C-alpha positions as CSV (number, residue, x, y, z in Angstrom):
1,X,234.6,5.9,153.2
2,X,234.4,3.2,156.1
3,X,237.3,0.9,157.0
4,X,235.7,-2.8,156.8
5,X,237.8,-4.0,159.9
6,X,237.4,-1.1,162.5
7,X,234.6,1.1,160.9
8,X,236.6,4.4,161.0
9,X,234.7,6.5,158.7
10,X,237.2,8.7,156.8
11,X,237.3,11.1,153.6
12,X,238.3,9.2,150.5
13,X,240.4,12.4,149.4
14,X,242.4,13.4,152.4
15,X,242.0,10.4,154.7
16,X,240.9,12.6,157.6
17,X,238.1,11.6,159.9
18,X,234.6,12.1,158.5
19,X,233.1,13.6,161.6
20,X,233.7,17.6,161.4
21,X,235.2,17.0,158.0
22,X,235.2,20.2,155.8
23,X,235.3,19.1,152.1
24,X,236.3,22.5,151.0
25,X,239.7,21.9,152.8
26,X,240.6,18.6,151.5
27,X,239.8,19.5,147.8
28,X,242.3,22.7,148.1
29,X,246.0,23.0,147.7
30,X,247.7,24.9,150.1
31,X,251.2,25.0,151.6
32,X,251.1,22.9,155.0
33,X,253.0,25.1,157.3
34,X,255.3,28.1,157.9
35,X,258.5,25.8,158.2
36,X,257.9,24.4,154.7
37,X,257.3,27.9,153.3
38,X,260.7,29.2,154.8
39,X,262.5,26.2,153.2
40,X,260.9,26.9,150.1
41,X,261.7,30.5,150.1
42,X,265.5,29.4,150.8
43,X,265.5,27.4,147.6
44,X,263.7,24.2,148.0
45,X,261.2,25.0,145.3
46,X,261.4,21.5,143.6
47,X,260.0,19.9,146.8
48,X,257.0,22.4,146.7
49,X,256.6,21.9,143.0
50,X,256.5,18.1,143.4
51,X,254.0,18.3,146.5
52,X,251.8,20.7,144.5
53,X,251.8,18.2,141.4
54,X,251.2,15.2,143.7
55,X,248.2,16.9,145.0
56,X,246.6,17.6,141.8
57,X,247.6,14.2,140.3
58,X,246.0,12.2,143.4
59,X,242.8,14.2,142.9
60,X,242.9,13.2,139.1
61,X,243.5,9.8,140.0
62,X,240.8,9.7,142.9
63,X,238.3,10.7,140.1
64,X,239.5,8.3,137.7
65,X,238.9,5.3,140.2
66,X,235.4,6.9,141.1
67,X,234.5,6.6,137.3
68,X,235.4,3.0,137.4
69,X,233.3,2.6,140.4
70,X,230.3,4.4,138.7
71,X,230.6,2.5,135.7
72,X,230.2,-0.8,137.9
73,X,227.2,1.0,139.6
74,X,225.7,1.4,136.0
75,X,226.2,-2.3,135.5
76,X,224.4,-3.0,138.9
77,X,221.9,-0.6,138.0
78,X,221.0,-2.3,134.9
79,X,220.9,-5.7,136.8
80,X,218.5,-4.2,139.3
81,X,216.1,-2.9,136.6
82,X,215.9,-6.4,135.1
83,X,215.0,-7.8,138.4
84,X,212.6,-5.1,139.3
85,X,211.1,-5.9,135.6
86,X,211.0,-9.6,136.4
87,X,209.2,-9.3,139.7
88,X,206.8,-6.5,138.5
89,X,203.9,-7.9,137.1
90,X,201.8,-4.7,137.1
91,X,204.5,-3.2,135.0
92,X,205.1,0.0,137.3
93,X,208.7,-0.6,136.8
94,X,208.8,-0.2,133.0
95,X,209.7,3.3,133.2
96,X,213.0,3.1,135.1
97,X,215.4,4.9,132.6
98,X,215.9,7.6,135.1
99,X,218.2,5.4,137.0
100,X,220.4,5.1,133.9
101,X,220.4,8.7,133.0
102,X,221.4,9.4,136.7
103,X,224.3,7.0,136.6
104,X,225.4,8.2,133.2
105,X,225.3,12.0,134.6
106,X,227.4,10.7,137.5
107,X,230.1,9.3,135.3
108,X,230.2,12.3,133.2
109,X,230.4,14.7,136.2
110,X,233.1,12.7,137.5
111,X,235.0,12.9,134.1
112,X,234.6,16.7,134.2
113,X,235.7,16.6,137.9
114,X,238.8,14.5,137.0
115,X,240.0,16.6,133.9
116,X,239.5,19.8,135.8
117,X,242.6,19.2,138.1
118,X,245.0,19.2,135.4
119,X,243.5,22.4,134.3
120,X,243.5,23.9,137.7
121,X,247.1,22.9,138.2
122,X,248.1,25.0,135.1
123,X,246.5,27.9,136.6
124,X,248.1,30.5,138.9
125,X,246.8,29.6,142.5
126,X,245.6,33.1,143.2
127,X,243.8,34.0,140.0
128,X,240.1,34.9,140.0
129,X,239.5,32.3,137.5
130,X,241.2,29.5,139.5
131,X,239.2,30.8,142.6
132,X,236.0,30.3,140.6
133,X,237.0,26.9,139.1
134,X,237.7,25.8,142.8
135,X,234.1,26.8,143.7
136,X,232.6,25.1,140.8
137,X,234.7,21.9,141.5
138,X,233.3,21.9,145.3
139,X,229.6,22.2,144.2
140,X,230.0,19.7,141.5
141,X,231.6,17.3,143.7
142,X,228.9,17.8,146.3
143,X,226.0,17.3,143.9
144,X,227.5,14.3,142.3
145,X,228.0,12.6,145.8
146,X,224.4,13.5,146.6
147,X,223.0,11.7,143.6
148,X,225.5,8.8,143.9
149,X,224.2,8.3,147.3
150,X,220.7,8.4,145.9
151,X,221.3,5.9,143.0
152,X,223.1,3.3,145.6
153,X,219.8,2.5,147.5
154,X,218.2,-1.0,147.5
155,X,215.9,-1.8,144.5
156,X,212.7,-1.7,146.1
157,X,213.5,1.8,147.4
158,X,214.3,3.0,144.1
159,X,210.9,2.5,142.7
160,X,209.3,4.6,145.5
161,X,207.5,7.7,144.1
162,X,209.5,10.2,146.5
163,X,212.9,8.4,145.7
164,X,212.2,8.5,142.1
165,X,211.4,12.2,142.2
166,X,214.5,13.1,143.9
167,X,216.9,11.2,141.7
168,X,215.1,12.9,138.6
169,X,215.4,16.3,140.2
170,X,218.9,15.8,141.5
171,X,220.0,14.5,138.0
172,X,218.5,17.6,136.5
173,X,220.3,19.9,138.6
174,X,223.6,18.1,138.2
175,X,223.4,18.1,134.4
176,X,222.7,21.8,134.6
177,X,225.5,22.6,136.8
178,X,228.0,20.5,134.7
179,X,226.8,22.4,131.8
180,X,227.5,25.6,133.6
181,X,231.3,24.6,134.5
182,X,231.6,23.5,130.8
183,X,230.2,27.1,129.7
184,X,232.5,28.7,132.2
185,X,235.5,27.0,131.0
186,X,234.7,28.3,127.5
187,X,234.6,31.9,128.5
C-alpha cells in the first residue's frame, strides 16, 4: 500500500516498509522476542494467547476487507467491459469474460485465505500439517496478488493480447492452486 499523503510504501498486513519486505515473515506468527518468551514461561500465557489470537484474527479481518475490495473491483471490471464494448465498433471486445473469471477467482481465493487463518489458529504451531498450510497460504497469497495487479490495469491495456493471455494464464494457475489447497485440507 502507499500512503496518500507522504507516498510511503508499506505492507498492508504488517505495516513494515515495502522495500526489502519479506512476505513470508509478516504472514507468520512467531513469538516476538526473548523477554516475552521469558515472561510467558513465568506464567503470562494469557498475554501470549491473546497476541496469537490477535495475529490470526487480524489476518482473517484483512482478507475479509480484501474480499470487499475485490467485489468492488468486479463491479469496476463490469463497467470497464461495458465501456470497451461501447467504443469498440469492430467487436473485438466481445470476448471479455476472462476478466470476470479472473476477478471471481480472486474473490474465491481471498475467501479461502480468509478462512485458512482460523484453521491454522487451531493447529499446533509446530505440526507438519501447519507448516504445509503456511506454505500453501504464502503461495496462494502471492498468486492472488499477481492476478489482482493484472486485473487492475487501465481498460485499454486489458484488451492487449499479451495482457489478456497473462490474465487467462494467471487465472488458471490460481484456480488450480486453490483447488490443490482444498484437496490438501480434505486429506
